[in-house]
C-alpha positions, 0 to 999 in steps of 0.5 A: 311800685318803686323802680329798683336800680342796681345801687338802690338794690344793693343799698336795700340788701345791705340795710336788710341784712344789717337790720336782720343782724341787729334784730338777732341781738336785740330781741328779748326773751321771757326773762327780759334778757336779750336772745337771738330772733329765729332766722328766716328759712331760705326755701329757694335752692340755687343751682346751675344748668349743665348746659352752662358748662358744655365746653368743660369736663365734669371735673372742671365743672365741679371746680367752678361750682365749688368756686361759686359755692353752688351745690345743685347741678342739672345734669347734661348728657355730655357729662353723663351719657344716656347710655351710662351703666350703673357703675358709670352713674355711681362714679358720677354721683361719687365725684359730685358728692366729693364736691358737695354737689347734687345732680338734682335733675337731667336735661334738657333732653330732646326726644323725637320718637317713642324710643327716645322718650322711653330711653330718657325716662329710663335714664332719669330713673337710673340716675335717680332724679325726680325731674326730667327737663325735656323737649318733645318734638317731631320733624316737619321737613327739617324743622323741629316742632312741638309734638302733641303725640309724644306728649301723650306718651310722656303723660303716661310715663310720668305716672309710670315712673313718678318723675316730673317732666319739665318742658323747656321753652325756647323763645322766638328763635324756635317759634314752633318748638315751645317758644313760651310757657304759654305755648307749652301749657296750651298743650299740657293743661289737661295732663297730669300735673307732673307734666309741667315747665322748666321756665327759662325766664330769658327765653320767656322775656325774649318772646315778649312775655313776662316771666313774673306773670308766668309764675303767677299763672302757671306756678303749680306746673313749674317744676324747674327754672332756668334763671338768666338775664337778657338785654331786650324783650325780643329776638334781638335780646342777648344773654348778659350777666344777671345784674345788667339785663332788662328782666326785673329779677327782684320782682321775679324772686318776689313772685317765687316767694309768693308762690312758695316755690321750693324747687331749684333756680338754675343759672343758665349762663350762655355768654362767654361760654369758653370762659364763663366763670367771671360772668357766672360769679357775678350772676350768682352773687347778684341773685344771692343778694336778691334772695337775701333782700327778699327773704 
């Protein structure tokens, strides 16, 4: 497969879009007249993970979403607390709707006890979402490690609530707390398929694993995706604007096309978090270009 550079990618994207536009005017109908060819339907949904906005209030978050024309948000509890009342939840959704934004899921929510698991699922139901991104853990000393015990309870809860539970992988910084998709799947492989993954492709890559292979290996269990790019396939890798990193983003999107993934790809931008809009815009624009070029 030929290597895609930034210049060749944008050239290909431009050619692809221009060609599509041309075909739309040149396809003949049965009577011999020119008619528009049917446009391909985009199945991927582009969103932003709420953690991206952890230093901003909800109104500021919605304003940034509007500026980059993104309409899906994974809700973090600093914007909608776990103890929110029905009235507060309704007000939250009304604000989002006013900005043409849908809160499609909640999390990541860290849960270290049965009570916290029960609270998280009840919260997701009240909020009205079908995806709960979570991190079940237990303490060993002062260290958080993955909890097989809580996963057994979570396996029961997805059946009770019919809500998908997506484990967020954390990369090499937390080697005992789901560093990779593989480490999560080892614990959940025999569970209800609604217990699955929130595949963070940056942390997957930093853990020395291939995000594209994860899509091929675990596609049916991927319930949410955090998209980003990083500088290196190890612990030294740092988040950067999406066109500038080491992950093969076009290859990743092609893998999603092969999977026929219809979930949300949410940008989790962790660089310049005090002033993230420029990096968000560059990353979103690049990912949209990749989507167009691979459709």
